[in-house]
Every structure is written in structure tokens, then in C-alpha cells.
N, C-alpha and C positions, 0 to 999 in steps of 0.2 A: 255814372253811366255816361257814355259818349253822347255829347250834345248833337252831333251830326246824325248818328244812328237814331236817336230819339226823334229828331225832326223828320227823318226819312220814314220812320215807322208811323208817326202821326199822320203824315201825308198819305201813306198807303192805306191806313184805316179810314181816313176821311174819304178818299177816292172810292173805296169799297162801299162805304155806308151811303154815299150819295146816289149810288146806282140802284139801291134797293129801298123799299119803304120800311120805315122803322115802326115796329109794333110797340105796344105799350110796355110789354115785359120782355122785349128782345134787345140785346146789345150785340154790336159787332165784336167778335173775338178772334184773336189769332191763336191757332193751335200749331205750334212748331214741333217738328220731329227733328231734333238736332243730334248729329252724330257725336259719339263719345271719342271718336278717333277716326282719322281718315277723312274722306270727303263723299259727297253725294253727286259729284259731277257726272254727266251722261257718258263721257269718254271712259271713265273708270268703272261705271256701273250700268252698262247697257241692258243687262238682264233685268235689273231692278226697274229701270225706266220703262221698259216694255210692260212689265207687270203692273207698275203704278198707274200708267195711262189706261190700261184696261179696267182697273179698279175705279178710277175717276169716272170713266164713261158709265160704268155700272151704277155708281152712286147718282149720277145725273139722270139716268133712265128711271131711277126710283123717285125722282122728283126733288132731290136735294138741291138747294141753291147755295153755292159756295164758289170760292175762287182759290186756285192753287198757285202759289208763288214758288218758283224753283230757285233755291239758293245752294251754293256749294256746301254749306253746313247742314243742309237738309231742307225738305219741303215745308212750306208754311201754308196752312189752310185757313182762309178767312171765311168766317161763317157767322150767321146770326144764331145766338143761342138764347133760349128762354131763361129768365132768372126768376126763381121762385124762392122766396125767403133768403135771398142773398146767395143762393147756390145755383150754379149753372146746370141746366138740364140739356142733355144731348140726345139726339135721335138715334135709333138703332142703326139706321143707314150710315150716319156719320161715324158712329162707334165702329161699325164694320169697316169703313173706309180707312180709318186710322190704324186699326188692327191689321188690315190687309197690306197697308204700306210698310208697316214694321216687318211683317212676315216676308214681304217681297224683298226687303233689304237682306234678310237672312238667306232666303232662297237664292237670291242673286249671287251672294257670296259663294254658295255651294255650287253655282253654275259657272264660276270663273270671274265674277266681279271682284273688286278690291275687298280685302278681308272686312268682315262685319265685326266691329268693335263694340256694338251696342248702341243704343239711342236713349235720349232723354226726351220726355214729352213735357212741353212747356205751354201754359195757357197765359195769354197776356192781352192787354187792351187798356181802355180808358173807361173808368166808371163815370157816373154823373158827377159833375163838378170837374171833369177833365183830369182826375187823378189817375196816374199810370199804375197798373198793377201787373205783376209777373210772378208766376209760381211754377216751379218745377214740380210736377205731380207724379212722375213715374220715371224710373230708370230701368231699362231692360238690357241685360247683358246678352252677349252673343249666344250663350248656352241656354238661356231661358226660353221657355215656350210662352208665346204671347197669345192671350185670348181676348175676345170682346168683353168678357166679364171683368177681366183685369183692368182694361182701359176704362170701362164704364164706372167701375168701383173707384178707381183713382180720381176720376172727375167728380163723382158725387161726394167722396170723402174729403177732398182737399181743395177743389177749385171754388173758392168763395170770393165773390165780387165785393170789394170794399164799398161801403156806403159813403156818400159825400160827407166830408168833415163839417161838423157844425162848430162855429166859433164858440169858445168858452167865454162865459161872462166872468169878468174880473170881480172878485169880491172886494167890496169897499170895507176898509177898516173903520171900526166904530171909533168915534172921537171921544 
């Protein structure tokens, strides 16, 4: 992994987490919607950006606390998620936002944006002990229909936060 990117990501997550109170079972997480081809830049995807901004405002009106970072490879949502039994729990409003962003990409393509080549949904962050984790949990092709259930199930089924590593005790050989 690129050391510069890792440092930049760590700073982005620290900046985000300093601005919000940390709950006992909450961790700051990055949910990245990465393009499988092409770009997400506003010049190439004006229809997508209009629709995405409307969905962001809708989620904020519903009381969700999050931050969206716009990148050429796709938007990144920084959010606190509850961790129960090592599995991330996501709210319905956040699931709906992610689903709406992916749908907006497809609908933007139909309205004249750059072609929609599909997206990959990635969850990443740092667990206790500062261990970096990243998992691609879903790939959606341009022809697939995306639903909130598909997004929610992918998160429940596959996004597991690693626990801090505990040092192994060395076994002493008997003399």
C-alpha cells in the first residue's frame, strides 16, 4: 500500500473523528464508492453531482452525521458506525444514501454523463490498536439494479472490523 496515501487517509480519518464525540461502540469508517472505469469528476458527470447533492441534503435532514469527500475515483462517506460483535451496523438513512449515490451514477449516465462502468463499495478504517482494515464488499455492474437491501446485506455479511491483535506468548521448551 502506498505510504503517502496511507498517511493522507489516516489524517482524513483523524480530522473527521476529532470533530465528533466517540461513543463506546462507534468507530469512524470510510465508505468508498469507487468507479470500475472512468471517473466521477463533476465536469464529466454533472447530472450525477446534482442528484448526489440532493441525496446528501436529504440524509442530513434525516439527522445523519457524516462527511462526504469528493474524489475523481468516487465519493467517500466518512461516518460513525456502531460495531456489535465485530460487525458494522449501518442506519437505514445511510444505506439509502449509498444506494441513491450508486443509482445517481447510473441515471446520470442515461442523462448524458460519462458512461457508467459500475462501482465497487469499499469499507475501510482503523480498528482499536490502529490496525488498518479495508474490504471490498460489493461490486455493481452498470446493468445491475441496486437496492438498499443489497447494500445493507453486503455490509452485514462482509464488513467485519478486525479486533486488536493480542501478542502470542512464546512457548518455552522444557529442558
